[in-house]
Phi, psi and omega in degrees: 000144176249089183252126176270128183299337179287356176258009187238149175263156180231150176232147178219159178227130177056242181296335177297338177292329175297312180298320178298316180295316178299319179296320178289327176299326180270010178061039180270343182225155182283323178203170185208154172224134181232136181249137181047059190293139173222101179249012181293347175302331179302315180274322184292317186260318188257354179071018181270183181254107185296326179289324180293317180291326178293318178296314180297319178298317180291333174291332182271332184204145175296134180231130175250118176256120179263099185264157177247172183301330182264009176282162182299143182298328182290352176262348183271150177297144177286148185257000000 
């Protein structure tokens, strides 16, 4: 099969949402959905800005984050 990753959607769970976000930041996928997202590895391990990579990723591809009550407030929609 000749599949171009830009024609594919990606899904992630917990820490996998960080990898999904990085991939969308690099324009590797057309859209993404993440469940119980945890992208704090960006700042904790790599010293990066988790909000900046999420914004850049969302500028490159539509991203749906499905958050739960105990997820970080900065990942939840503003009310």
